[in-house]
C-alpha positions in Angstrom: 13.9 34.4 21.5 12.9 36.6 24.4 12.8 33.7 26.8 16.1 32.6 25.5 17.7 36.0 26.3 16.1 35.9 29.8 17.6 32.6 30.5 21.0 33.8 29.4 20.8 36.8 31.7 19.4 35.1 34.7 21.1 31.7 34.8 24.0 32.1 32.4 22.5 29.5 30.0 23.5 29.7 26.4 20.8 28.0 24.4 21.1 27.6 20.6 18.9 29.9 18.6 15.4 28.6 18.0 13.6 28.7 14.7 9.9 29.4 13.9 9.1 25.7 14.5 10.5 25.7 18.0 13.4 23.5 17.2 17.0 24.5 17.7 18.5 25.8 14.5 21.5 23.9 13.3 24.6 25.8 12.1 25.2 25.3 8.4 27.8 22.7 7.7 30.9 23.7 5.8 31.1 22.2 2.3 34.5 21.8 0.7 33.0 22.9 -2.7 32.9 26.4 -1.3 36.7 26.5 -1.5 36.6 26.0 -5.2 33.9 28.6 -5.7 35.8 31.2 -3.6 39.0 30.5 -5.5 37.3 30.8 -8.9 35.8 34.1 -7.8 39.1 35.5 -6.7 40.8 34.6 -9.9 38.1 36.0 -12.0 38.1 39.2 -9.9 41.8 39.7 -10.5 41.6 39.0 -14.2 38.8 41.5 -14.7 39.8 44.1 -12.2 40.1 47.4 -14.0 39.3 45.9 -17.3 36.7 48.5 -18.0 39.4 51.3 -18.3 42.2 49.3 -19.9 44.2 51.2 -22.6 43.2 50.8 -26.2 45.8 49.5 -28.6 46.7 51.8 -31.6 49.6 52.3 -34.0 52.5 54.8 -34.2 51.2 56.0 -37.5 47.8 56.9 -36.1 49.5 58.6 -33.2 51.5 60.8 -35.6 48.8 61.6 -38.1 45.9 62.2 -35.7 46.8 62.6 -32.0 50.1 64.5 -32.3 48.9 66.5 -35.3 45.8 67.7 -33.4 47.8 68.4 -30.3 45.8 65.9 -28.2 48.8 64.1 -26.6 49.9 65.2 -23.2 52.6 62.7 -22.5 54.2 59.6 -24.1 55.7 57.2 -21.6 58.2 54.6 -23.1 58.0 51.3 -21.2 61.5 50.1 -21.7 61.0 46.5 -20.5 58.1 45.8 -22.8 59.0 47.7 -26.1 55.8 49.6 -25.7 54.7 53.3 -25.4 51.7 54.4 -23.4 49.9 57.5 -24.7 48.3 59.9 -22.3 45.5 62.1 -23.9 44.7 65.5 -22.5 41.5 65.3 -20.4 39.6 67.8 -22.5 40.4 65.8 -25.7 39.1 62.4 -24.5 35.7 63.1 -25.8 37.0 63.3 -29.4 37.8 59.6 -29.5 34.9 57.1 -29.8 37.1 54.2 -28.9 37.8 55.6 -25.5 34.1 56.2 -24.9 33.3 52.7 -25.8 36.0 51.5 -23.4 34.6 53.5 -20.5 37.0 56.4 -20.5 35.9 59.9 -19.4 37.7 63.2 -18.9 38.4 62.3 -15.3 39.7 58.8 -16.0 43.4 58.1 -15.3 45.6 57.3 -18.3 47.1 55.9 -20.3 44.4 55.8 -22.9 46.4 54.3 -25.8 49.4 52.1 -26.2 51.4 50.8 -29.2 54.5 48.8 -29.9 57.5 50.9 -30.6 60.0 48.5 -32.1 63.7 49.5 -31.4 63.7 52.2 -28.8 66.5 54.3 -30.2 64.8 54.4 -33.6 61.5 55.4 -32.0 63.1 58.2 -30.0 64.7 59.6 -33.2 61.4 59.5 -35.1 59.5 61.2 -32.2 62.1 64.1 -32.2 61.6 64.5 -35.9 57.9 64.6 -35.5 58.1 67.2 -32.7 60.3 69.4 -34.9 58.0 69.2 -37.9 54.5 69.1 -36.3 53.5 72.2 -34.2 51.0 70.3 -32.0 53.7 67.8 -30.9 56.2 70.2 -29.7 55.1 70.2 -26.1 54.7 66.5 -25.7 56.6 65.1 -22.8 58.7 61.9 -23.4 59.2 59.8 -20.3 60.8 56.4 -19.5 59.5 53.7 -17.2 59.3 50.0 -16.4 56.1 48.2 -15.5 55.5 44.9 -13.9 51.9 43.6 -13.6 52.5 41.9 -10.3 49.2 40.0 -9.8 48.9 39.0 -13.5 52.5 37.7 -13.5 52.0 35.9 -10.2 48.7 34.3 -11.3 50.0 33.4 -14.7 52.3 30.8 -13.1 50.6 30.2 -9.7 47.0 29.5 -11.0 47.9 26.3 -12.8 49.7 25.0 -9.8 46.8 25.9 -7.5 44.4 24.3 -9.8 46.4 21.0 -10.0 46.7 21.0 -6.2 43.0 21.4 -5.6 42.2 18.7 -8.2 44.6 16.4 -6.6 43.2 17.0 -3.1 39.6 16.7 -4.3 40.1 13.3 -6.0 42.2 11.9 -3.1 39.6 13.0 -0.7 37.0 11.0 -2.6 39.3 8.0 -2.9 40.4 8.1 0.8 36.8 7.9 2.0 37.1 4.2 1.2 40.7 3.9 2.3 41.2 5.1 5.8 39.0 8.2 6.1 38.5 11.4 4.3 41.3 14.0 3.9 44.3 11.8 4.4 45.4 9.3 1.8 48.1 8.0 4.2 45.3 6.5 6.3 44.9 3.8 3.7 46.6 1.3 5.9 44.5 2.1 9.0 41.8 -0.3 10.2 38.3 0.2 9.0 36.7 -1.4 12.0 33.7 0.2 13.7 34.1 0.6 17.4 31.1 0.0 19.7 31.7 1.0 23.3 29.4 1.9 26.2 28.4 5.2 24.5 27.7 3.6 21.1 26.7 0.1 22.1 24.4 -2.0 19.9 20.7 -2.0 20.9 20.4 -5.7 20.1 20.5 -8.1 23.1 20.2 -11.8 23.5 16.5 -11.4 24.1 16.2 -10.4 20.5 17.8 -13.7 19.4 15.2 -16.4 19.3 16.1 -20.1 19.1 19.8 -20.9 18.7 19.9 -22.1 22.3 23.2 -23.9 22.1 24.9 -21.2 20.0 23.6 -18.5 22.4 25.0 -20.5 25.4 28.5 -20.6 23.8 28.5 -16.9 23.1 26.9 -15.9 26.4 29.8 -17.8 28.1 32.3 -15.5 26.5 30.3 -12.5 27.6 30.1 -13.9 31.1 33.8 -14.4 31.2 34.4 -10.8 30.3 32.0 -9.6 33.0 33.2 -12.0 35.7 36.6 -13.4 34.8 37.4 -14.6 38.3 34.6 -17.2 38.1 36.7 -19.1 35.5 40.2 -18.1 36.3 40.0 -19.3 39.9 39.7 -22.8 38.6 42.6 -22.4 36.2 40.5 -22.0 33.1 41.2 -19.7 30.2 38.7 -18.0 28.0 38.8 -19.2 24.4 40.8 -16.9 22.2 38.4 -17.1 19.3 35.0 -18.5 18.2 33.9 -19.1 14.7 30.2 -19.0 13.9 29.4 -21.4 11.0 26.1 -22.0 9.3 23.8 -21.5 6.3 23.0 -17.9 5.3 20.3 -16.2 7.2 20.5 -18.3 10.4 21.5 -15.4 12.6 25.3 -15.4 12.9 25.7 -11.7 12.5 22.6 -11.2 14.8 24.4 -13.2 17.5 27.5 -10.9 17.1 25.2 -7.8 17.4 23.7 -9.2 20.5 27.2 -9.9 21.9 28.1 -6.3 21.2 25.0 -5.1 23.0 25.5 -7.4 26.1 29.3 -7.1 26.6 30.5 -4.2 28.6 33.8 -4.1 26.7 34.8 -2.4 23.4 33.6 -4.2 20.4 35.4 -3.9 17.0 33.3 -4.9 14.0 34.3 -5.2 10.4 33.9 -7.3 7.3 36.5 -9.6 5.8 36.4 -7.6 2.5 37.4 -4.4 4.4 41.0 -5.8 4.6 41.3 -6.2 0.8 42.3 -3.1 -1.1 43.8 -2.2 -4.5 47.2 -1.4 -3.0 49.6 -4.1 -2.1 50.2 -4.6 1.6 47.2 -2.7 2.7 45.4 -5.7 4.1 48.3 -6.8 6.3 48.7 -3.2 7.5 45.0 -2.9 8.5 45.3 -6.2 10.4 48.2 -4.8 12.4 46.4 -1.6 13.0 43.3 -3.4 14.1 45.1 -5.5 16.7 47.1 -2.5 17.9 43.8 -0.7 18.6 42.4 -3.8 20.3 45.4 -4.2 22.6 45.1 -0.6 23.7 41.4 -1.2 24.7 41.7 -4.7 26.0 39.8 -6.6 27.2 37.8 -6.3 24.0 36.1 -8.3 21.2 37.0 -8.2 17.5 34.2 -9.5 15.1 35.1 -10.3 11.5 32.1 -11.0 9.4 32.4 -13.1 6.2 36.0 -14.1 7.2 36.2 -16.4 4.1 37.0 -13.2 2.1 40.5 -13.4 3.5 40.6 -16.8 5.2 40.6 -18.9 2.1 43.0 -21.8 2.2 46.5 -20.9 0.9 47.8 -22.6 -2.2 44.4 -22.9 -3.8 44.5 -19.6 -5.6 43.4 -19.9 -9.3 45.9 -17.2 -10.2 48.6 -19.8 -10.5 51.5 -18.4 -8.5 50.6 -14.7 -8.8 51.1 -12.5 -5.7 47.9 -12.8 -3.7 47.1 -10.0 -1.4 44.6 -12.1 0.4 47.3 -14.6 1.4 49.5 -11.8 2.7 46.5 -10.6 4.8 45.8 -14.1 6.1 49.5 -14.6 7.1 49.4 -11.4 9.1 46.1 -12.4 10.7 47.5 -15.7 11.7 50.5 -14.1 13.3 48.4 -11.6 15.2 45.9 -14.2 16.5 48.5 -16.6 17.9 52.0 -15.5 17.1 55.0 -14.8 19.1 53.5 -11.7 20.7 50.7 -12.2 23.3 47.2 -10.8 22.8 45.8 -11.2 26.3 42.3 -9.9 26.6 41.5 -9.8 22.8 38.8 -12.2 21.7 38.2 -12.9 18.1 34.7 -13.7 16.9 34.2 -14.5 13.2 31.3 -15.7 11.0 31.1 -17.5 7.7 29.0 -19.9 5.7 31.9 -21.4 3.9 34.0 -23.0 6.6 35.0 -25.8 4.2 37.3 -23.4 2.3 39.0 -21.8 5.3 42.7 -22.4 5.9 43.4 -25.2 8.3 45.9 -23.0 10.2 43.1 -20.5 10.9 40.8 -23.2 12.4 43.3 -24.8 14.8 43.0 -24.5 18.5 44.7 -21.4 19.9 43.2 -19.2 17.1 39.6 -20.3 16.8 39.2 -22.7 19.8 35.5 -23.1 19.2 33.4 -23.6 16.1 29.8 -22.8 16.9 27.4 -24.3 14.3 24.3 -22.2 13.7 21.9 -24.5 12.0 18.5 -23.9 10.4 15.9 -23.6 13.2 13.8 -26.6 14.3 10.1 -26.4 14.9 10.3 -25.0 18.4 12.9 -22.5 17.3 10.7 -21.3 14.5 7.9 -20.7 16.9 10.2 -18.5 19.0 11.4 -16.6 15.9 7.9 -16.0 14.7 7.0 -14.5 18.1 9.9 -12.1 17.9 9.1 -10.9 14.5 5.3 -10.7 15.1 5.7 -8.4 18.1 5.6 -5.1 16.1 2.7 -6.4 14.0 -1.1 -6.1 14.7 -1.9 -9.7 14.5 -5.5 -11.1 14.3 -6.7 -13.7 16.7 -6.9 -16.5 14.2 -3.1 -16.6 13.8 -1.6 -19.7 15.4 2.2 -19.4 15.8 2.7 -23.2 16.1 0.7 -23.7 12.9 2.9 -21.2 11.0 6.0 -22.9 12.3 4.8 -26.2 10.9 4.2 -24.6 7.5 7.8 -23.3 7.3 10.2 -26.3 7.5 13.7 -25.4 6.2 13.1 -21.7 6.7 15.9 -19.7 8.2 15.5 -16.8 10.7 15.8 -14.3 7.8 13.1 -16.1 5.8 10.8 -16.0 8.8 11.4 -12.3 9.2 10.6 -11.8 5.5 7.4 -13.8 6.0 6.2 -11.6 8.8 7.1 -8.4 6.9 5.5 -9.7 3.6 2.3 -10.7 5.5 2.0 -7.1 6.9 2.4 -5.7 3.4 -0.2 -8.0 2.0 -2.7 -7.1 4.8 -2.1 -3.4 4.1 -2.6 -4.0 0.4 -6.0 -5.5 1.2 -7.0 -2.6 3.5 -7.2 -4.7 6.6 -6.7 -3.5 10.2 -5.0 -6.7 11.3 -2.7 -9.3 9.8 -4.7 -12.5 9.4 -3.7 -16.1 9.1 -4.5 -16.0 5.4 -2.0 -13.1 4.9 0.8 -15.2 6.5 0.0 -18.2 4.3 -0.1 -16.0 1.2 3.2 -14.5 2.2 4.7 -18.0 2.5 3.4 -18.9 -0.9 4.9 -15.8 -2.4 8.3 -16.3 -0.8 8.5 -19.9 -1.9 7.0 -19.8 -5.3 7.0 -16.2 -6.4 4.2 -13.8 -7.3 1.1 -15.2 -8.9 0.9 -14.3 -12.6 -2.8 -14.8 -13.6 -2.5 -12.5 -16.5 -0.2 -14.9 -18.4 -1.9 -16.2 -21.5 -1.8 -20.0 -21.7 -3.5 -21.9 -24.5 -6.2 -24.5 -23.7 -4.1 -27.4 -24.9 -1.1 -26.3 -22.8 -3.3 -25.7 -19.8 -4.6 -29.2 -20.0 -1.1 -30.7 -20.3 0.0 -28.7 -17.2 -3.1 -29.9 -15.3 -2.5 -33.6 -16.1 1.2 -33.1 -15.3 0.5 -31.7 -11.8 -2.2 -34.2 -11.2 0.3 -36.9 -11.9 2.6 -35.5 -9.2 -0.3 -35.3 -6.8 -1.6 -38.8 -7.5 1.7 -40.6 -7.3 2.9 -38.8 -4.1 -0.5 -39.5 -2.5 -0.1 -43.2 -3.0 3.5 -43.5 -1.9 4.2 -44.2 1.8 7.4 -42.1 2.1 6.6 -39.2 -0.2 6.2 -35.8 1.4 2.6 -35.0 2.4 0.8 -33.1 -0.3 -0.9 -29.8 0.7 -2.2 -28.3 -2.6 -1.8 -28.4 -6.3 -2.1 -25.4 -8.6 -1.9 -24.6 -12.2 -1.8 -20.8 -11.6 1.5 -19.5 -13.0 3.7 -18.3 -10.2 7.2 -16.9 -10.8 8.8 -19.0 -13.6 6.6 -22.1 -12.9 3.5 -22.7 -14.9 2.2 -25.0 -12.2 3.3 -26.6 -8.9 2.5 -29.3 -6.5 3.1 -28.1 -3.0 4.3 -30.4 -0.2 5.2 -30.1 3.5 8.6 -31.8 3.8 9.0 -34.1 6.8 11.7 -32.9 9.1 14.0 -35.9 9.0 17.5 -36.1 10.4 18.4 -39.1 8.2 16.8 -40.4 5.0 16.5 -44.0 4.0 16.9 -45.5 0.5 13.1 -46.3 0.3 12.3 -42.7 1.2 14.6 -41.3 -1.5 13.2 -43.7 -4.1 9.6 -42.7 -3.2 10.6 -39.0 -3.6 12.2 -39.7 -7.0 9.1 -41.6 -8.1 6.9 -38.7 -7.1 9.2 -36.3 -9.0 8.7 -38.3 -12.2 5.0 -38.6 -11.8 4.4 -35.5 -14.0 6.4 -36.9 -17.0 4.7 -40.3 -16.6 1.3 -38.7 -16.5 2.0 -36.8 -19.8 3.1 -40.0 -21.5 0.1 -42.1 -20.3 -2.6 -39.4 -21.0 -1.3 -37.9 -24.3 1.1 -40.5 -25.6 3.9 -37.8 -25.7 6.1 -35.8 -23.4 6.9 -32.1 -23.2 9.6 -29.8 -21.8 7.5 -29.1 -18.7 9.4 -31.8 -16.7 12.8 -30.2 -17.1 13.0 -29.2 -13.4 11.7 -32.6 -12.3 14.3 -34.5 -14.4 17.1 -32.3 -13.2 16.3 -33.0 -9.5 15.7 -36.7 -10.1 19.1 -37.0 -11.9 21.0 -35.2 -9.1 19.3 -37.3 -6.5 20.1 -40.6 -8.4 23.8 -39.6 -8.8 23.9 -38.7 -5.1 22.5 -42.1 -4.1 25.1 -43.9 -6.1 28.3 -41.8 -5.7 27.8 -40.1 -2.3 25.5 -42.2 -0.1 26.6 -45.7 -1.3 23.1 -46.9 -2.1 24.1 -49.0 -5.2 25.0 -52.6 -4.8 27.3 -52.6 -7.9 29.2 -49.5 -6.9 29.3 -50.6 -3.3 29.7 -48.7 0.0 31.8 -46.0 -1.5 31.4 -42.2 -1.4 33.3 -39.9 -3.7 32.1 -36.7 -2.0 34.9 -34.5 -0.6 33.5 -32.6 2.3 36.8 -30.7 2.8 36.6 -29.0 -0.5 40.1 -30.0 -1.5 39.0 -31.4 -4.8 37.4 -28.2 -6.0 40.6 -27.2 -7.9 41.5 -30.8 -8.9 41.7 -31.8 -12.6 41.2 -35.5 -11.9 38.2 -37.5 -10.8 38.5 -39.7 -7.6 37.5 -42.7 -9.6 38.4 -44.5 -12.9 36.6 -44.3 -16.2 35.2 -47.8 -15.7 33.8 -46.7 -12.4 32.4 -43.6 -14.0 30.5 -45.7 -16.6 29.2 -47.9 -13.8 28.0 -44.8 -11.8 26.2 -43.5 -15.0 24.6 -46.9 -15.5 23.4 -47.3 -11.9 22.0 -43.7 -11.8 20.2 -44.3 -15.0 18.7 -47.6 -13.7 17.4 -45.8 -10.6 15.7 -43.1 -12.6 14.2 -45.6 -15.1 13.0 -47.9 -12.4 11.3 -45.0 -10.6 9.8 -43.8 -13.8 8.4 -47.3 -14.6 7.0 -47.4 -11.1 5.3 -44.0 -11.5 3.7 -45.2 -14.8 2.4 -48.3 -13.2 0.8 -46.4 -10.3 -0.9 -44.0 -12.8 -2.1 -46.9 -15.0 -3.7 -48.6 -12.0 -5.4 -45.3 -10.9 -6.0 -43.8 -14.3 -9.6 -42.8 -13.6 -8.8 -41.2 -10.3 -5.9 -39.3 -12.0 -8.3 -38.0 -14.7 -10.7 -36.8 -12.0 -8.0 -34.9 -10.2 -6.8 -33.3 -13.5 -10.3 -32.3 -14.5 -11.0 -30.8 -11.0 -7.7 -28.9 -11.3 -8.7 -27.5 -14.7 -12.0 -26.4 -13.2 -10.8 -24.8 -9.9 -7.1 -24.1 -10.8 -6.2 -24.8 -7.2 -7.1 -28.0 -5.2 -6.1 -29.1 -1.7 -5.4 -32.3 0.1 -9.0 -32.9 1.2 -10.0 -32.9 -2.5 -7.5 -35.7 -3.2 -8.7 -37.6 -0.1 -12.2 -37.5 -1.5 -11.0 -38.9 -4.9 -8.2 -41.2 -3.9 -9.2 -42.1 -0.4 -7.5 -41.5 2.9 -3.8 -42.3 3.1 -3.1 -45.3 5.2 0.0 -43.7 6.6 -0.2 -41.2 9.5 1.6 -38.1 8.3 1.2 -36.2 11.6 3.6 -38.6 13.2 6.2 -37.4 10.7 5.8 -33.8 11.5 3.3 -32.8 8.8 0.3 -30.6 9.4 -3.1 -32.3 9.3 -5.0 -32.5 6.1 -7.8 -30.5 7.7 -5.6 -27.4 7.8 -4.7 -27.5 4.2 -7.7 -25.5 3.0 -5.5 -22.4 2.9 -2.6 -22.0 0.6 0.2 -23.7 2.6 3.6 -23.8 1.0 6.4 -26.3 0.4 9.6 -24.3 1.0 12.2 -26.7 -0.3 11.0 -28.9 -3.2 8.0 -27.5 -5.2 7.5 -29.6 -8.4 7.7 -26.8 -10.8 7.2 -26.7 -14.6 9.5 -24.2 -16.2 8.1 -22.4 -19.3 9.1 -24.4 -22.4 
């Protein structure tokens, strides 16, 4: 503090006070609850002020027989506006009354000491004169007249309830308005809830933090480039797109791209969610849209980002409320008007993100509003390598970790899934008291994310365990002997999540799938049920998940992909989503029966094929099952030793080599699980 004072004297500096720890001491923040505490204290103080010497109530009879008879009364003051008389006791007589002592009166205390109700004033005056004439001690008593008004008590008696109601009203509306336009003002409910990022509060995320997504990044970077150097495009007569819609599965990095855009662009960036427009009050959404664009026009050029725009952009006329007033539709109408209405919005670029583009209103997607639809797909092999490198930067990674190998083990993973893998691997390594995150930690993290946590403490009877082992061995054997089945990596009968066992595959990254490939996959799915029937002569409920997936795949082949000769090259799938609220099927009852028959034939044919394969390799299937019972987990090299090397080269299809399957690789899309019966 001495140094602080010297600086203030010498240089005129005014540093904040410093605490014992050397850090500046922060001034205490004002809390609104103190207002209620102060108000309550003031009210209590007024109520109890002077209450220790308040007069004691008595009766006219007691005053006559005791006080006037003994000559203790000095004065009686008649309060005309209350029908009350106040009695003043002589100072030297106060000690004679125990009631006064108990109430805090002394000989020096100011009166009145007693009061009583008089009834009719003229009657009381006549009675007092009679007493004065008959009682010697009452002859010198002074009778006075007065009017009293307890100002604070009267004021507080009617003001306190009003104040209390006002404070309660303000308190609750403060709480409500925090979600409706800011604290302290309920009239801000129609104001925009968008967060503004400018040069002072810019996002720290840049395009360097966005791995993969090369095409999507190029589209977004072009918008940023236009804002930074517009003459490059305008000199050729070009115009920047008014809006861009990021579309893709969850976790692929749509919001991350928007954050990077906010960090790279040197213009104001408004960010909000689609649900922020929707409120319990009618007309609030439209009002917030108007206010948002009003702020944006004032700060143009700028960017508006609306995340999860499907919350307000759902197609009109498809509301399940059947004609009821829909606040979302009102909000959407206002948004359409603001984006490309009669008024111009020069310099305001709209960026939105959704994973439900199929349900958006067509008027919202037309050119002039969202000129570009940028599809952000699941990352390919090369993209996954780049994403792994980004998320592995903050980790202490061991030398045995191969990023390209991890990328091969995670087909179908989104960027969010890969980030979760990296974080889960670090947690597993810390749990094992390691100094570095090893390859095995990453593989165990993939297993946990795909299949769930191992549950080795679950009690399974020997008979059930044998059934599970033969079931999983059936999946492994059939898939190993089929050309187009996904390459098998490992088989386990250790319970994991809801599954009692699983066969883990590495899905081949195909852009298109043939009918033979789908039939082989379906046959592999039914290998578990076929193994139970051949080995035990009966089936169990363990194949429920397999049957569900095989049934869906069969119906998709018949009714969507046109892979049935009898049904023909017809597809009854509606990619626009218009049939979601339709009460009729796009085909007749006769066609429905044909679809059912064809789907059933596909499943039965695949099931018979699986049974035939297991019958021909019955001894090898038994060896796989017994080895699985012994070890609980077996890998692809174990199956190669029993069933022989597969004649098909899986590495050409994008699978990892069998030699790398000694660790616990995972199949992220289609684990053949056995739900608990």
